C-alpha positions in Angstrom: -13.3 -3.7 2.6 -15.6 -6.8 4.3 -15.0 -8.9 1.1 -11.4 -8.4 0.9 -8.9 -11.2 1.8 -6.2 -10.6 4.3 -2.7 -9.8 3.5 -0.5 -12.7 3.9 2.2 -12.1 6.9 5.1 -13.1 4.6 4.5 -9.9 2.5 5.0 -7.6 5.6 8.4 -6.8 7.3 8.3 -6.1 11.0 9.6 -2.5 11.8 9.9 -0.2 14.6 9.3 3.4 14.1 7.2 5.7 12.0 7.3 4.0 8.7 4.3 1.3 9.2 1.1 0.6 7.2 -0.7 3.1 9.5 1.4 5.9 8.3 1.1 4.8 4.6 -0.7 6.8 2.0 -2.4 3.5 1.0 -3.8 2.5 4.6 -7.3 2.8 5.1 -10.1 1.7 7.7 -13.7 1.3 8.2 -16.2 -0.5 10.1 -18.2 -3.9 9.4 -21.9 -4.6 9.9 -21.0 -5.4 13.7 -19.3 -2.1 14.0 -15.8 -3.8 14.5 -12.8 -1.9 13.0 -11.3 -3.1 10.1 -7.7 -2.1 8.7 -6.4 -2.5 5.4 -4.4 -1.5 2.1 -6.2 0.4 -0.6 -3.5 -0.7 -3.1 -3.7 -4.3 -2.3 -7.3 -4.6 -1.8 -6.6 -6.6 1.2 -7.4 -6.3 5.1 -4.6 -6.5 7.6 -5.1 -8.6 10.8 -5.8 -6.5 13.8 -2.6 -4.7 15.2 -0.5 -5.1 12.2 -0.9 -1.7 11.2 1.1 -0.4 13.9 4.1 -2.7 13.7 4.4 -3.9 10.1 5.1 -2.5 6.8 5.5 -3.5 3.1 7.8 -2.8 0.1 4.7 -0.6 -1.4 4.9 1.7 1.5 4.7 5.5 0.4 4.7 8.6 2.5 1.3 10.2 2.6 1.0 13.5 0.5 
């Protein structure tokens, strides 16, 4: 995930409620070599800016199985 680019903010919509990136089937997270948390989208193969996973979503959002 460290080599992934960041998702363009224009691809994300602001959202209030439970339908945010963190609640998506494609959401993933990990840590980098400095033990910093990284969050991203497996489907897009891109990282999210810190905090965006809590307040944004995209058109590819899918409820977890």
